[in-house]
N, C-alpha and C positions, 0 to 999 in steps of 0.2 A: 335719959335720951341726953344728947345732945342735938341741938340742931343750930346749923350757921350761919349767916353769911358771906359770899364770897365777891367782892365786888372789883370791878377800875374801867378803865376804858374798852376799847376794841381795841384787842388785842395784847392789854393788859399779863396777858397769859395766867389767867383765872379759871379756864379751865378744866390747863393741866395742874396745878395746884391742887387742885378741887378732885383729880384723877390723886394727885397725889394720897392726899388724906384718904378717901377709900381705898387703895388698896393698902396703905400701911395700918388702918384706924379703921376697916370700916363701915362707916357712915357713908352713904345713897350717896353719888352726886347725882341735884338730879338741875337740867343745863336745863331752861325754856330754849333758849335760841335747838342743842338738838331737837327734843326732842318734836320742834315746828320743823327740820331741816330731813325730820326719819316720818313726820306727820305727812310732807311733798311729800317722801321719795314715796312713800308706800298710795298717792293716789288718794290716800283718804279726803272726807266730805274736808276736816276743816284745813286740811292739805292744802285743797286746791283753792279754799278759802281765801289763803293767806299767801298762796305762794307769785305773783305778782310784787304783794308788798315785800320782801322779804328779799327779791329779785333788786328792787328800788331801794333800798335802804331803810325803808321806811317799817316804826317796829305796827309788829301785829296792835289789834285792840285789846284793850284791858279785858273787858268781859272774856275772855274770846285765854286768853291766857289766866286766868284768875279760877277758870275751870280748869286747864289742863294741873293746876298746880294743886289744886284739892281735893284735885284725884288722885296725884301724889303724897299727900300730905297722908287720906283719907286711908291709904291702903301702906303706910311707913308701921318698922315698928322697932325700928333703929335710932333715927336719927336724918336726919336730909347736910347737903354744903347745898346748901341754893346761890346757882348761880346763875345769873344773871336775871335773878328776881329775889328782892324785888327792886324797880325800875326808877318808879316813883314813889311819891305817899302817901299815893290812895293805896298804888299799892300798900305798904309797909303795914296800912287801914288792914287793911283787905286779909293778909298774910298776919300778924295774930290773931283779926279773929279763928281763921282755922286753926291755930296751931293751939290756940284756949279753947276754940271748939271741940278737937280733934282729940290730944293729945292734955293740955293744962303744963307746954312745956313750953317755955319762949326761949325765946334766940339769945342766943349766950351768947355771939358774942360776932358782931361786924368789922370782916375782914374785911381794908380797903387798899388795895396794890395801884399804889400811884407810880406811876411812866411817863415819866419827856414823852412830848406827842410826834417829835421825829424820830422813836425809839421803836414808837408805834405806829407809826407808818412803814419804818420800816419792819418788824416782822409782821404785818396783811401784807404785805407783798412778797413775800420770801414766804408764807404759809401760801400765798394764794398762787403759788409757782406748784404745788402739790394738790392742794386742799379739791381740788374741781370745787370750791366752796366757790356759786355767781358772786356772792358779798362781798370777794373780798381781792373789792382792788381801788383803786385814792378814791376815785369821787365816791361810791361806797360810804366810804371807810370815812370820807368827812363829812355828807350827810348824818351818818351815824355817831361818828361823835363829837357833833351840835348836839342831837336828842339826844345824848349825854349828857353837856354840859348842861344841858336844861330844865334835864327830868331828870338828869340820874342823881345825878352832883349835891342835890340836894340833901339827899337822906344824909348822906358824909356828916353835919352838921346834927342833923335828927338822932342818930345814932348819938354821940359825941354827946352829945344832953341826957342819951339814957345813960350814959357810961361807958357803952360796950364796945366801943369803933375802937380797930389795932389799927393801926398806918402801919405799913409795911413798904417800904424802899425795893420798887419792883423795878429798877433799871438794872439789877446786877443776871446772871446764868439765872436758866431754871433750877440746875444741880445746888446752891449758890442759895436759894430765898430761898427753897421748902428744908435745907439742909442751919441754914440760920436764924429761917425765921418760924415755918407752918410748923416746925414740928415738934421745934420747941412748945412752943404756941398750946402743940395737938397735947403732948405726953402730963403738960399743966392741966389741964383741964382736965386730963385722965387718970391721976389719978386719983 
């Protein structure tokens, strides 16, 4: 079983790359953001609890996100690509404990898509034209980007110290990033 984390700022393309890994290599893409949006759309108790928070671009509580992640890990049999989790050092500890509890399979790689801020903004605004997502605005991006820098960016150093950080220049096209970086990386892990 292979477990990966793919991380980057909002608009970095992590969800797109995770989808490509899922399609070509069979790992399941688990996006906490997508799961939360599904909960909101379905009008579930969780969805109603977090709806206003998400629309303002704020992060959902660790307690709630950890429950969603535990459910996914406990049901997994192939390996997961975590997209949007962990987002803090505290969540990193929870993830490590959950993987040990259910599978004895640690994270193999922490894939960091490094993208310059101007391109992130361009991508978010472009995505906002077609996504229908209420959080694809410049104002919400700025709040999410600030939260990313404060809470999530420290994970990069943590995973670097663990020796599993893979830094990828995410300023290229989706196709080139996948072909030049992601695909060869996955092939090396699955030999």
